[in-house]
Every structure is written in C-alpha cells, then in structure tokens.
ZAFILUM-981452 format. One line per field, with one value per atom (N, C-alpha, C): atom name; x, y, z; residue in one letter. Coordinates in steps of 0.001 Angstrom, whole numbers. Layout:
atomo	[CA/...]
c1	[X/...]
c2	[Y/...]
c3	[Z/...]
residuo	[a/...]
This chain:
atomo	[N/CA/C/N/CA/C/N/CA/C/N/CA/C/N/CA/C/N/CA/C/N/CA/C/N/CA/C/N/CA/C/N/CA/C/N/CA/C/N/CA/C/N/CA/C/N/CA/C/N/CA/C/N/CA/C/N/CA/C/N/CA/C/N/CA/C/N/CA/C/N/CA/C/N/CA/C/N/CA/C/N/CA/C/N/CA/C/N/CA/C/N/CA/C/N/CA/C/N/CA/C/N/CA/C/N/CA/C/N/CA/C/N/CA/C/N/CA/C/N/CA/C/N/CA/C/N/CA/C/N/CA/C/N/CA/C/N/CA/C/N/CA/C/N/CA/C/N/CA/C/N/CA/C/N/CA/C/N/CA/C/N/CA/C/N/CA/C/N/CA/C/N/CA/C/N/CA/C/N/CA/C/N/CA/C/N/CA/C/N/CA/C/N/CA/C/N/CA/C/N/CA/C/N/CA/C/N/CA/C/N/CA/C/N/CA/C/N/CA/C/N/CA/C/N/CA/C/N/CA/C/N/CA/C/N/CA/C/N/CA/C/N/CA/C/N/CA/C/N/CA/C/N/CA/C/N/CA/C/N/CA/C/N/CA/C/N/CA/C/N/CA/C/N/CA/C/N/CA/C/N/CA/C/N/CA/C/N/CA/C/N/CA/C/N/CA/C/N/CA/C/N/CA/C/N/CA/C/N/CA/C/N/CA/C/N/CA/C/N/CA/C/N/CA/C/N/CA/C/N/CA/C/N/CA/C/N/CA/C/N/CA/C/N/CA/C/N/CA/C/N/CA/C/N/CA/C/N/CA/C/N/CA/C/N/CA/C/N/CA/C/N/CA/C/N/CA/C/N/CA/C/N/CA/C/N/CA/C/N/CA/C/N/CA/C/N/CA/C/N/CA/C/N/CA/C/N/CA/C/N/CA/C/N/CA/C/N/CA/C/N/CA/C/N/CA/C/N/CA/C/N/CA/C/N/CA/C/N/CA/C/N/CA/C/N/CA/C/N/CA/C/N/CA/C/N/CA/C/N/CA/C/N/CA/C/N/CA/C/N/CA/C/N/CA/C/N/CA/C/N/CA/C/N/CA/C/N/CA/C/N/CA/C/N/CA/C/N/CA/C/N/CA/C/N/CA/C/N/CA/C/N/CA/C/N/CA/C/N/CA/C/N/CA/C/N/CA/C/N/CA/C/N/CA/C/N/CA/C/N/CA/C/N/CA/C/N/CA/C/N/CA/C/N/CA/C/N/CA/C/N/CA/C/N/CA/C/N/CA/C/N/CA/C/N/CA/C/N/CA/C/N/CA/C/N/CA/C/N/CA/C/N/CA/C/N/CA/C/N/CA/C/N/CA/C/N/CA/C/N/CA/C/N/CA/C/N/CA/C/N/CA/C/N/CA/C/N/CA/C/N/CA/C/N/CA/C/N/CA/C/N/CA/C/N/CA/C/N/CA/C/N/CA/C/N/CA/C/N/CA/C/N/CA/C/N/CA/C/N/CA/C/N/CA/C/N/CA/C/N/CA/C/N/CA/C/N/CA/C/N/CA/C/N/CA/C/N/CA/C/N/CA/C/N/CA/C/N/CA/C/N/CA/C/N/CA/C/N/CA/C/N/CA/C/N/CA/C/N/CA/C/N/CA/C/N/CA/C/N/CA/C/N/CA/C/N/CA/C/N/CA/C/N/CA/C/N/CA/C/N/CA/C/N/CA/C/N/CA/C/N/CA/C/N/CA/C/N/CA/C/N/CA/C/N/CA/C/N/CA/C/N/CA/C/N/CA/C/N/CA/C/N/CA/C/N/CA/C/N/CA/C/N/CA/C/N/CA/C/N/CA/C/N/CA/C/N/CA/C/N/CA/C/N/CA/C/N/CA/C/N/CA/C/N/CA/C/N/CA/C/N/CA/C/N/CA/C/N/CA/C/N/CA/C/N/CA/C/N/CA/C/N/CA/C/N/CA/C/N/CA/C/N/CA/C/N/CA/C/N/CA/C/N/CA/C/N/CA/C/N/CA/C/N/CA/C/N/CA/C/N/CA/C/N/CA/C/N/CA/C/N/CA/C/N/CA/C/N/CA/C/N/CA/C/N/CA/C/N/CA/C/N/CA/C/N/CA/C/N/CA/C/N/CA/C/N/CA/C/N/CA/C/N/CA/C/N/CA/C/N/CA/C/N/CA/C/N/CA/C/N/CA/C/N/CA/C/N/CA/C/N/CA/C/N/CA/C/N/CA/C/N/CA/C/N/CA/C/N/CA/C/N/CA/C/N/CA/C/N/CA/C/N/CA/C/N/CA/C/N/CA/C/N/CA/C/N/CA/C/N/CA/C/N/CA/C/N/CA/C/N/CA/C/N/CA/C/N/CA/C/N/CA/C/N/CA/C/N/CA/C/N/CA/C/N/CA/C]
c1	[92426/91460/91591/91613/91677/90622/90864/89839/88892/87589/86546/85604/86006/85245/84769/83602/82908/83631/84370/85100/86260/86884/87759/87291/86064/85466/85014/84469/83764/84576/85972/86713/86956/86444/86450/85129/84000/82761/81834/80886/79878/79218/78815/77987/76502/76000/74636/73814/72703/72009/70577/70158/68774/68810/67511/67241/66627/67054/66570/66025/64938/64405/64572/65296/65624/64797/63686/63018/63702/64342/65176/66631/67376/68807/69565/69038/69746/70976/71249/72227/72116/71117/70846/70768/69886/69710/70920/71683/72888/74099/74236/75336/74801/73508/73013/73147/72805/73049/74476/75398/76806/77216/76750/77010/76289/75100/74373/75108/75496/76331/77514/78342/79478/79104/77977/77601/77170/76858/76547/75227/74278/72917/72981/72102/72049/70722/69924/70111/69687/70229/69822/69149/67913/67232/66859/67176/67102/66050/65111/64139/64346/64462/64553/64424/63584/63211/64255/65215/66088/67321/67902/69249/70203/71638/72480/72779/72726/72884/74038/74594/75862/75734/74466/74247/74368/74199/74251/75665/76650/78013/78610/78341/79011/78417/77292/76723/76074/76756/76283/77481/77216/78339/78877/77937/78359/79201/80026/80886/80439/81473/81141/80995/81645/81412/79942/79341/77780/76743/77334/76399/75489/74179/73248/72711/73243/72807/71743/70858/69889/70539/70226/70908/70720/69646/69333/70115/69988/70867/72306/72699/74150/74703/74063/74613/74651/73658/73606/74867/75214/76239/77444/77674/78774/79101/78101/78020/78436/78016/78196/79736/80284/81698/82720/82275/83325/83170/81942/81947/80941/81677/80952/79970/80444/79518/78112/77852/76392/75734/74857/73843/72911/73185/72286/71706/70561/69742/69126/68969/68355/67313/66186/65078/64819/64899/64800/63366/62642/61173/60840/59598/59094/58176/58421/57710/56252/55829/54302/53640/54345/53808/53887/54393/54411/53063/52872/51488/51482/50196/50153/50839/50629/51184/52659/53157/54630/55247/54476/54853/54836/53926/53689/54769/55089/56142/57481/57806/59166/59206/58120/58181/58156/57379/57294/58674/59440/60696/61844/61585/62545/62333/63397/63174/63036/63565/63285/63079/62100/61844/62360/63114/63591/63177/62300/61780/62918/63845/64960/64669/63360/62992/62594/62836/62392/60950/60142/58818/58032/57289/56398/55220/54718/53705/54239/55438/56009/56252/56584/56777/55324/54382/53034/52579/53018/52632/53506/54733/55460/54916/54328/53730/52938/51567/50658/51228/52090/52580/53474/54340/55126/54271/53295/52508/51753/51191/50414/51343/52510/53621/54112/53780/54259/55631/56324/57636/57965/58984/59269/59793/59601/60112/60927/61759/62514/62378/62264/61916/63119/64344/65346/65122/65574/65518/66358/66464/67186/66214/66283/65513/65879/64761/64943/64107/64963/64356/65317/64799/65580/66310/65976/66632/67684/67687/68608/69597/70824/71787/71302/71627/71243/71944/70967/71453/71983/71751/72295/71609/70277/69580/69076/69264/68691/67591/66496/65428/65239/65135/65033/63784/62749/61515/61473/61217/61260/59706/59395/57996/58115/57330/57234/55851/55495/54067/53252/52035/51081/50712/50862/50570/51551/52731/53772/54160/54202/54642/53705/53521/52858/53446/52678/53185/53549/53889/54370/53213/51907/50764/50403/50625/50431/51173/52425/53339/53164/52190/52195/51786/50852/50426/51623/52357/53569/54575/54755/55843/55479/54222/53914/54270/54422/54972/56454/57161/58610/58971/60198/60698/60323/60295/60108/61205/61105/62117/62403/63533/63909/64928/65282/66135/67678/67755/69158/69417/69495/70039/71272/72036/73281/74557/75703/76914/77031/77935/78085/78414/79210/79811/78544/77520/76395/75468/75192/74253/74800/76207/76687/76498/76565/76263/74774/73849/72514/72340/73042/73078/73651/74756/75247/74438/73817/72771/71585/71085/70005/70401/71671/72177/72066/72300/72217/70866/69992/68394/68029/68302/67904/68479/69817/70216/69567/69174/68296/67019/66459/65096/65185/66359/66537/66752/67529/67997/67589/66287/65622/66160/66777/67325/68781/69356/70781/70759/71994/72133/72041/72196/72190/70822/69964/68421/68095/68982/68735/68478/69008/69100/67692/66629/65292/64462/63716/62883/61390/60611/59265/58335/58643/57912/58370/59635/60108/60795/59961/60444/61199/60906/61654/63072/64138/65463/65991/66150/66840/68347/69027/70531/71083/71921/72543/74146/74528/76011/76940/78146/79164/79238/78474/78686/77854/78322/77563/76243/75494/74088/73379/72481/71780/70860/70580/69813/68514/67953/66519/66238/67289/67198/68166/68358/69375/68456/67099/66357/66564/66243/66413/67876/68751/70273/71063/70985/71732/73161/73780/75325/75661/76703/77159/77808/77787/78440/77389/78018/77254/76351/74956/74050/72848/72134/70918/69806/68579/67592/66432/65887/64554/63439/62386/61126/59909/59090/57888/56858/56227/55028/53966/52854/51944/50827/50138/49110/48078/47393/46307/45130/44344/43207/42159/41998/41209/41960/41294/42040/42634/43998/44819/44237/44030/43394/44459/45606/46757/46886/47168/47679/46569/45526/44477/44887/46008/46432/45672/45546/44736/45278/45181/45531/44677/44954/44156/43279/41924/41025/41195/41451/41587/40335/40251/39053/39037/38120/38047/37558/38193/37669/37139/35862/35074/35403/35951/36438/35956/35521/35016/36076/35785/36807/37506/38947/39657/39746/39444/39508/41011/41217/42572/42777/44003/44387/43516/43028/42248/40844/40180/38997/39105/40039/40303/40290/41024/41103/39651/38911/37564/36689/36753/36082/36413/37648/37949/37359/37471/37104/35510/34849/33346/33026/33603/33513/33767/34756/35193/34158/33511/32481/31259/30979/29799/29936/31103/31395/31194/31669/31455/30032/29210/27868/27159/27476/26897/27208/28566/28948/28187/27986/27389/25923/25284/23844/23619/24626/24451/24573/25580/25681/24561/24053/22719/21574/21457/20312/20513/21740/21955/21658/22105/21638/20274/19411/18081/17186/17944/17222/18098/18267/18998/18528]
c2	[7842/8468/9998/10713/12289/12809/13662/14324/15143/14851/15593/16148/16643/17323/18687/19065/20226/21520/21754/22875/23126/21781/21810/21716/21055/21001/22432/23125/24396/25597/25344/26321/27781/27693/28745/29548/28888/29605/28874/29486/28820/27828/26664/25675/26085/25819/26036/24772/24858/23754/23489/22434/22166/20997/20376/19354/19731/19146/19513/18336/18611/17559/18107/17188/17634/16639/17277/16182/16489/15532/15569/15547/14621/14422/14539/15378/15516/16517/17234/18227/19356/20155/21176/20487/19581/18965/18161/17605/16950/17853/18948/19819/20641/20917/21605/20581/19400/18500/18596/18443/18555/19779/20856/22260/22391/21982/22013/21170/20014/19224/19877/20641/21218/22631/23104/24280/23761/22439/21998/21307/21421/20913/19338/18864/17465/17238/16130/15377/15901/15382/15690/14512/14622/13588/13845/12896/12935/11911/12475/11582/11750/10657/10944/9357/9281/7955/7483/8294/8094/7415/6664/6197/7108/7041/7842/7229/8101/7748/8566/7887/8554/10101/10415/11839/12766/12148/12964/13260/12497/12611/14039/14703/16145/17195/16845/17849/17279/16276/15751/15292/15557/15247/13756/12784/11397/11240/10201/9961/8688/8138/6765/5784/5548/4323/4222/5180/5302/5099/4944/4615/3506/3655/2626/2539/3247/3236/4282/4033/5127/6390/7505/8796/9019/9135/9486/8776/7472/6691/6636/6668/6660/7956/9096/10416/10581/9984/10080/9364/8142/7428/8211/8798/9705/10677/11352/12484/11875/10910/10371/9841/9284/8870/9880/10984/12170/13109/13182/14195/13658/12800/12178/12958/14331/14930/15135/14874/14962/13587/13516/12222/12547/11698/11857/10498/10690/9409/9651/8615/8695/7701/8103/7230/7196/5987/5747/5666/6707/6776/7923/7818/9061/9701/10999/11556/11492/11751/11689/10427/9308/8083/7583/8480/8074/8364/7592/7885/9375/9913/11257/11266/10295/10175/10426/9567/9539/10850/11454/12834/13901/13848/14723/14477/13196/12865/13383/13229/13775/15187/15857/17261/17813/17196/17598/17393/16427/16079/17055/18026/19004/20370/20995/22541/23377/22818/23467/22167/22550/21551/22160/21565/21959/20980/21660/20928/21121/20398/20564/19497/19407/18399/19203/18374/19093/18721/18024/17801/18804/19599/20659/20031/18687/18106/17870/17523/17214/18391/19443/20818/21346/21127/21547/20703/19397/18595/19032/19378/19692/21011/21884/23054/22887/22228/22019/21029/20178/19362/20180/21043/21949/22925/23317/24380/23756/22467/21884/21401/21167/20958/22109/23278/24641/24827/24348/24326/25322/26104/26983/26027/26484/25622/26531/25812/26510/25710/26510/25865/26338/25716/26117/25447/26302/25784/26674/26259/27106/27338/28528/28794/27968/27575/27055/27800/28289/29205/29294/29124/29100/30478/31456/32817/33156/32121/32300/30977/31215/30075/29280/27881/26949/27343/27446/27648/29174/29996/31376/32048/31670/32368/31242/31424/30489/31172/30564/30999/30251/31049/30432/31062/30290/30643/30288/31040/30634/31012/30089/30382/30151/31042/30981/30524/29666/29074/30234/29974/30812/32201/32077/33368/34497/34128/35089/35646/34679/35120/34217/34822/33969/32631/31695/30176/29852/28769/28326/28499/28022/28213/29707/30469/32121/32404/32004/32512/31895/30987/30283/31092/32153/33013/33829/34409/35333/34490/33161/32540/31983/32027/31744/32687/33841/34906/34889/34012/33849/32684/32509/31128/30059/28793/27618/27298/26609/26176/24618/24409/22869/22890/21732/21517/21178/20679/20199/20402/21616/22014/22808/22718/23542/22913/23577/23324/23057/22146/21978/23285/24120/25296/26296/26363/27168/26701/25287/24791/24814/24780/24845/26207/27329/28632/28586/28189/28119/27245/26206/25393/26235/26883/27834/28867/29545/30435/29809/28712/28083/27771/27251/26974/28297/29508/30791/30844/30724/30868/29990/28694/27567/27972/28460/28904/30067/31106/32122/31797/30735/30420/29475/28654/27748/28589/29753/30591/32032/32353/33629/34723/34472/35582/35873/34975/35316/36485/37275/38308/38019/36855/36421/36247/36243/36148/37513/38546/39765/39691/38523/38474/38272/37869/37535/38771/39098/40190/39565/39646/38885/39495/40842/41225/40923/40277/39996/38408/37416/36084/35431/35633/34952/35699/34887/35518/34818/35925/35491/35717/34714/34771/34772/35608/35481/35046/34249/33692/34860/34251/35118/35225/34261/34511/35807/36278/37470/37289/38504/38373/38320/37337/37096/38268/38661/39916/39779/38720/38655/39029/39061/39360/40498/41392/42605/43601/43492/44561/44286/43002/42842/42725/42352/42114/43028/44403/45152/45007/44635/44625/43170/42844/41509/41022/39640/39120/38744/38489/37854/39047/38729/39679/38855/39392/38920/39983/39548/40393/39637/40482/39968/40583/39762/40296/40079/41110/41038/40132/39274/38541/38659/39110/39584/38232/38373/37446/37487/36453/36645/37373/37802/38576/37809/36647/35589/34743/34192/33325/32251/31942/30894/29579/28626/27176/26586/26789/26168/26867/28019/28659/29588/29975/30882/32240/32586/34031/34941/36145/36920/38481/39168/40546/41261/42235/42913/43770/43831/44523/46042/47062/48404/48969/49606/50292/51698/52085/53415/54278/55235/56106/57311/57565/58582/59970/60741/62135/63135/64215/65404/66113/66576/67135/68227/68287/69250/70556/71663/72836/73253/73650/74093/75404/75989/77368/78417/78574/79659/79611/78472/78145/78541/78199/78330/79712/80648/81955/82764/82331/82812/82580/81351/80942/81828/81999/82979/84308/84870/86178/86279/85191/85244/85175/84599/84332/85869/86446/87668/88691/88684/89707/89449/88104/87879/88360/88172/88687/90185/90929/92409/92796/92110/92358/92192/91184/90774/92059/92256/93399/94690/94924/96319/96206/95025/94894/95116/94600/94783/96221/96850/98406/99193/98886/99664/99340/98235/97834/98489/98682/99454/100969/101588/102885/103172/102201/102304/102450/101727/101561/101979/103224/103784/103373]
c3	[9945/9087/9295/8385/8380/9318/10136/10992/10226/10099/9455/10482/11592/12295/11859/12341/11752/11596/12748/12750/11651/11372/10331/9026/8824/7499/7045/8019/7584/8246/8304/8714/7790/6692/5756/5874/6234/6237/7275/7652/8657/7825/8611/7986/7958/6673/6401/6771/7415/8039/7495/7327/6900/5923/5911/4966/3658/2583/1214/301/-255/-1126/-2527/-3268/-4662/-5566/-6320/-7195/-8564/-9129/-10235/-9924/-10478/-10188/-11564/-12514/-13633/-13705/-14473/-14460/-13474/-13432/-12414/-11172/-10945/-9647/-9140/-9947/-9611/-9028/-9830/-9327/-8041/-8117/-6882/-5522/-5855/-4628/-4071/-5086/-4541/-3836/-4349/-3822/-2370/-2296/-970/19/-380/533/1194/350/816/1532/1257/2087/3535/3623/5096/5156/4126/4275/4345/5330/5477/6248/6038/4751/3515/2431/1207/375/-60/-553/-2024/-2859/-4251/-4734/-5693/-6335/-7778/-8600/-9952/-10667/-11722/-12261/-13342/-13776/-14896/-14482/-15472/-15377/-16235/-15903/-16539/-17998/-19058/-20254/-20951/-22014/-22601/-22940/-23306/-23649/-22483/-21263/-19978/-19535/-19949/-19448/-19444/-20678/-20704/-19831/-19130/-18170/-16986/-16568/-15317/-14188/-13092/-12062/-12097/-12626/-12537/-13984/-13872/-15004/-15532/-16510/-17213/-16498/-15248/-14477/-14153/-14099/-13552/-14724/-15984/-17112/-16801/-17085/-16998/-15598/-14682/-13211/-12893/-11991/-11673/-11005/-11425/-11130/-9632/-9158/-7805/-6673/-6640/-5574/-5710/-7168/-7519/-7040/-7452/-6952/-5477/-4758/-3314/-2716/-3258/-2858/-3051/-4227/-4594/-3618/-3182/-2164/-862/-532/904/987/-155/-211/-257/-1067/-1372/-199/487/1544/2646/3429/4463/5472/5611/6654/6219/4920/4372/4327/4716/4650/3511/2451/1058/678/354/-98/-1432/-2153/-3451/-3613/-4235/-4568/-6003/-6564/-7986/-8317/-8636/-8698/-9485/-10034/-10660/-9528/-9132/-8044/-8318/-9627/-9997/-9679/-9685/-9366/-8041/-7161/-5761/-5216/-4099/-3406/-2860/-2855/-2185/-814/-4/1370/1274/347/291/-185/-1107/-1637/-460/307/1527/2523/2686/3728/3433/2038/1561/1641/1297/1375/2817/3679/5190/5905/5324/5870/5439/4621/4159/4616/4762/5029/3730/2639/1328/285/-648/-1715/-2928/-3743/-5168/-6215/-7318/-8367/-9569/-9663/-10642/-11791/-12033/-13065/-14460/-15589/-16869/-17243/-16300/-16443/-15912/-16710/-16309/-15295/-15712/-14872/-13555/-13368/-12085/-11316/-11949/-11282/-10737/-11670/-11206/-9853/-9807/-8662/-7446/-7659/-6503/-5887/-6563/-6108/-5041/-5207/-4164/-2875/-3536/-2340/-1318/-1779/-875/-227/-871/-62/961/591/1818/2926/2605/3819/4374/3777/4392/4257/3016/2768/1416/1827/470/-650/-1842/-2960/-3927/-4651/-5759/-6977/-8211/-9390/-10360/-10405/-11234/-12711/-13666/-15177/-15911/-17179/-18325/-19377/-20018/-21179/-22440/-23069/-24276/-25336/-26245/-27239/-28477/-29687/-30926/-31071/-30553/-30609/-29592/-28583/-27497/-27494/-27133/-27047/-25764/-26020/-24853/-23625/-22637/-21154/-21049/-22044/-21891/-20764/-20595/-19467/-18558/-17298/-16401/-15716/-15170/-14414/-13114/-12050/-10675/-10016/-9947/-9367/-7896/-6952/-5621/-5079/-4065/-3510/-2049/-1320/58/334/1213/1465/2363/2389/3145/2466/1057/307/609/1134/1290/-115/-1009/-2423/-3327/-4595/-5586/-5712/-5978/-6131/-7636/-7792/-9215/-10107/-9785/-10664/-10759/-9830/-9899/-11106/-11149/-12036/-13494/-13632/-14882/-16152/-15800/-16919/-17287/-16277/-16622/-17383/-17067/-17703/-19098/-19463/-20683/-21677/-21248/-22157/-22421/-21739/-21800/-22621/-22658/-23318/-22606/-23195/-22542/-21700/-20665/-19684/-19560/-19473/-19141/-18127/-17549/-16496/-17010/-18196/-18474/-20053/-20398/-21723/-21664/-22617/-22632/-22140/-22201/-21719/-20243/-19722/-18287/-17553/-18071/-17459/-17107/-18171/-18051/-16973/-17061/-16115/-14527/-14463/-13100/-12611/-13644/-13039/-12446/-13118/-12627/-11294/-11368/-9949/-8810/-9087/-7991/-7453/-8465/-8092/-7392/-7760/-7120/-5467/-5449/-4161/-3288/-3696/-2951/-2494/-3452/-3228/-2186/-2164/-1255/83/222/1430/2033/1246/1785/2308/1767/2144/3358/3489/4599/5890/5785/6829/6515/6857/6489/7400/8500/9333/8880/8000/7754/6809/6847/5895/4544/4157/2747/2137/3092/2660/2106/2218/1567/26/-534/-1984/-2542/-1591/-2085/-1849/-2944/-2918/-3134/-2014/-2154/-3207/-3543/-4727/-6182/-6273/-7436/-7274/-7317/-7006/-8125/-9540/-10457/-10593/-10582/-10811/-12164/-13029/-14457/-14397/-14850/-14687/-16022/-16539/-17807/-17673/-18431/-18152/-18899/-19075/-19618/-21055/-21901/-23387/-23843/-25033/-25426/-25529/-25450/-25384/-26651/-26698/-28051/-28251/-29534/-29804/-29087/-29126/-28796/-27238/-26446/-24965/-24527/-25576/-25280/-24465/-24394/-23745/-22280/-21712/-20304/-19914/-20829/-20506/-21565/-21534/-22491/-22522/-21467/-21450/-21621/-22251/-22362/-21073/-20949/-19698/-18585/-17448/-16378/-15685/-15508/-14910/-14491/-13547/-13021/-13011/-12992/-12918/-12182/-11159/-10590/-11079/-11417/-12107/-11159/-11146/-10259/-11060/-10305/-10722/-9763/-9980/-9186/-8985/-7722/-7601/-8718/-9179/-10232/-9711/-10668/-10218/-9580/-10036/-9361/-8372/-7241/-6223/-7001/-6704/-7268/-6773/-7539/-7038/-6126/-6377/-5674/-4292/-4270/-2898/-2460/-3241/-2783/-2825/-3380/-3436/-4564/-4306/-5193/-5045/-6201/-6031/-5031/-4300/-3309/-4062/-3691/-4370/-3694/-4676/-4161/-3748/-2573/-2203/-2662/-3511/-3953/-2874/-2533/-1519/-2161/-2035/-2581/-1771/-2431/-1793/-2413/-1847/-2329/-3225/-4260/-5050/-4384/-4282/-3783/-4593/-4111/-4975/-5358/-6471/-6858/-6391/-6591/-5959/-6223/-7528/-8054/-7370/-7290/-6646/-5243/-4564/-3123/-2785/-3729/-3458/-3656/-4608/-4914/-3685/-3082/-2037/-823/-615/619/352/-932/-1059/-906/-1380/-1081/331/1316/2535/3164/2762/3269/2974/1755/1388/2130/2426/3283/4648/5177/6517/6576/5641/5574/5615/4810/4516/5902/6667/7988/8862/9023/9910/9520/8353/7997/8351/8164/8483/9941/10817/12271/12683/12046/12359/11915/10874/10397/11260/11699/12619/13795/14332/15605/15532/14395/14212/13961/13470/13244/14385/15606/16957/17810/18262/19271/20613]
residuo	[m/m/m/t/t/t/d/d/d/l/l/l/s/s/s/e/e/e/d/d/d/r/r/r/v/v/v/w/w/w/a/a/a/r/r/r/h/h/h/r/r/r/r/r/r/r/r/r/t/t/t/g/g/g/a/a/a/v/v/v/l/l/l/i/i/i/v/v/v/g/g/g/a/a/a/g/g/g/a/a/a/v/v/v/g/g/g/g/g/g/f/f/f/l/l/l/a/a/a/e/e/e/e/e/e/l/l/l/a/a/a/r/r/r/l/l/l/g/g/g/f/f/f/s/s/s/p/p/p/i/i/i/r/r/r/l/l/l/v/v/v/d/d/d/p/p/p/d/d/d/v/v/v/l/l/l/e/e/e/v/v/v/e/e/e/n/n/n/l/l/l/v/v/v/r/r/r/h/h/h/p/p/p/l/l/l/g/g/g/a/a/a/p/p/p/a/a/a/l/l/l/g/g/g/l/l/l/p/p/p/k/k/k/a/a/a/p/p/p/t/t/t/l/l/l/a/a/a/g/g/g/k/k/k/i/i/i/c/c/c/r/r/r/e/e/e/f/f/f/p/p/p/p/p/p/c/c/c/h/h/h/a/a/a/t/t/t/g/g/g/l/l/l/h/h/h/a/a/a/d/d/d/f/f/f/l/l/l/e/e/e/l/l/l/a/a/a/d/d/d/s/s/s/e/e/e/q/q/q/q/q/q/r/r/r/l/l/l/a/a/a/a/a/a/g/g/g/a/a/a/d/d/d/v/v/v/v/v/v/v/v/v/a/a/a/a/a/a/t/t/t/d/d/d/s/s/s/a/a/a/a/a/a/c/c/c/q/q/q/r/r/r/r/r/r/v/v/v/n/n/n/p/p/p/v/v/v/s/s/s/l/l/l/a/a/a/a/a/a/g/g/g/r/r/r/p/p/p/a/a/a/v/v/v/y/y/y/p/p/p/a/a/a/v/v/v/w/w/w/v/v/v/d/d/d/p/p/p/r/r/r/v/v/v/r/r/r/d/d/d/a/a/a/e/e/e/v/v/v/g/g/g/e/e/e/i/i/i/l/l/l/w/w/w/v/v/v/r/r/r/p/p/p/g/g/g/r/r/r/q/q/q/t/t/t/p/p/p/c/c/c/y/y/y/q/q/q/c/c/c/a/a/a/a/a/a/a/a/a/f/f/f/r/r/r/q/q/q/g/g/g/a/a/a/a/a/a/a/a/a/t/t/t/q/q/q/a/a/a/a/a/a/r/r/r/g/g/g/a/a/a/r/r/r/v/v/v/d/d/d/i/i/i/q/q/q/l/l/l/v/v/v/a/a/a/l/l/l/a/a/a/t/t/t/a/a/a/q/q/q/v/v/v/v/v/v/t/t/t/a/a/a/l/l/l/a/a/a/e/e/e/p/p/p/t/t/t/d/d/d/e/e/e/r/r/r/a/a/a/g/g/g/i/i/i/l/l/l/d/d/d/p/p/p/q/q/q/r/r/r/t/t/t/p/p/p/v/v/v/y/y/y/l/l/l/h/h/h/g/g/g/l/l/l/p/p/p/p/p/p/t/t/t/s/s/s/p/p/p/a/a/a/i/i/i/r/r/r/a/a/a/p/p/p/f/f/f/p/p/p/a/a/a/p/p/p/g/g/g/l/l/l/a/a/a/s/s/s/r/r/r/n/n/n/v/v/v/r/r/r/v/v/v/p/p/p/f/f/f/p/p/p/a/a/a/m/m/m/p/p/p/c/c/c/p/p/p/a/a/a/c/c/c/g/g/g/g/g/g/q/q/q/q/q/q/p/p/p/i/i/i/a/a/a/r/r/r/l/l/l/e/e/e/r/r/r/r/r/r/a/a/a/p/p/p/q/q/q/p/p/p/d/d/d/g/g/g/a/a/a/h/h/h/r/r/r/r/r/r/l/l/l/a/a/a/i/i/i/r/r/r/a/a/a/l/l/l/a/a/a/a/a/a/l/l/l/a/a/a/v/v/v/i/i/i/i/i/i/v/v/v/l/l/l/a/a/a/v/v/v/l/l/l/i/i/i/a/a/a/g/g/g/l/l/l/a/a/a/h/h/h/p/p/p]
C-alpha cells in the first residue's frame, strides 16, 4: 500500500486540524466537506435527511452510483475511501428532529459548526445550539433573486460565541433587506467557489492564531462573494467591476438585547461638557481679564498715594 504518512500527504502545505460539524450535505456542504478533508480537518461529521436525486447530479460531489442513497453517510464513506487520513461520519437525519441533547453533543464535539442547509428553520436552530456549546459557526449560502443570476453572489456569515460578534439572529434584520439565500442553487462551478471560500473561513475560525485568520474582520462578519460571470445590473453598486470580487459588510448588534446571544449595541454615554469658547470669544475673555487686572493695580496705587 502507498505510504500515506502525514508528512507526505501534506508535503505542499501544513495540515489544518480540528473537528467540523456540517449540517447539510447538499452541494455547498458536500464540496465543503471534501475540501476540509484535504486541508486536514478530522473528524468531519455530516448531518442531512435527504437522499441523492437526479436533479442533484449536476451540482453535487456524489455521482449516479449514489442515486437514491442518503447523502450524509454516502458522502462520508466516499471521503474515507478517497482520502483515508480523514475520518468522516454521516448521520441520515433531520437536525431539527434530533433530541436537544444530541444536537448539543454534536456541536460540542466540533471546533467549528457549519450550517450548510437551505432550511432557514434549521439555521435558526443551529445558532443557539452552537452558541450554547461555545463553538464558532458559519452559515454559507447563495443569493436567490430574480434580478441576479443563480449563484452569482455567495454569502458567508460567520459567528464567534460569547458576544464576540453578532450572531445569526442578530443579522436577521440586516439580511431581510438582502436577497433570499439558499444552499444549493446555480451551477456546480459557482457553488464550488462558495464552498472554497467557506473552507477558508472555517480554517480561520479553527485556527485563530494563524496568519490566515486575518481574513476575518469582527466588525464585518458577512462575506459576500461575486463569481466570474458578468455583474447583474441589480448588484453593480456593491460590485461595480465585473469578475471575481468579495466584500465584507458590517452588521451591528441589535438595539435591544438579542434573545439568542444577548448581544446589544453599546449605549453611548453623553458627556455633558461646558461649551468650549471659540477663538473670538476666547480673545474677548483674555482682554476682559487683562482690563480687570489693570483696574485692580490702579486701585492699589491710588490707595497707596491717598495714605502715605
């Protein structure tokens, strides 16, 4: 058997380490799992309730032999066969239907949690579960908007626990003003681009002291990624130039405490300060004090002359 020792497998770059839970083994989650495995992450745990259908073939890492099979365990098996250094497991289940204790166990066993599902309800559930477990979370998706080409824009929202950043629910109001998001729309090449960028975000969260963690800006946690196709007219404001581009956007904490993470915008303390005189008023004040000093000196002299 060919030598698969770590120093040979990762001879081209340092192995990245850590456990990752991926909720959703569709197109984005599937390609992400394969990329993370080759970066060195292990174990990788996949959770998905669906089976592979014909419509999935053009944008999923699994092929025709896997039709009708559950995505999560089948993809995990493929990763283990094709890349033995990674230990991958798949759970054929709906994350929302798992017991709370099982959800918490899965999240606590990961260094990073990824919600690569097209279910908004599932993403909303992953948010408090990952926060309670004290694990960073990533929410990758692609925009779905009739004015924008499918998968032309990818969105990657990342969250650090402990109110270090706004959470998924904090960003809900901000994201309502944007296009809807889904996990698996568009061509395979566009979705792979989102998965690759998500892998970089996961790596940065898993290894915060690594220089690559510099791609994360705690003040701007959503990352918007535009692919190589021409820019649709509706999004030329954020992406004026055609072609590949990314943009980080600031999402503030809500004004009221977030029910999920407790984050809140800091209340500014208004400091009451005496009005500062401008230049003209300052000069007048100096002249008035000088005149008063002269008057006092003259008064003292006159008093002295009157009483020898």
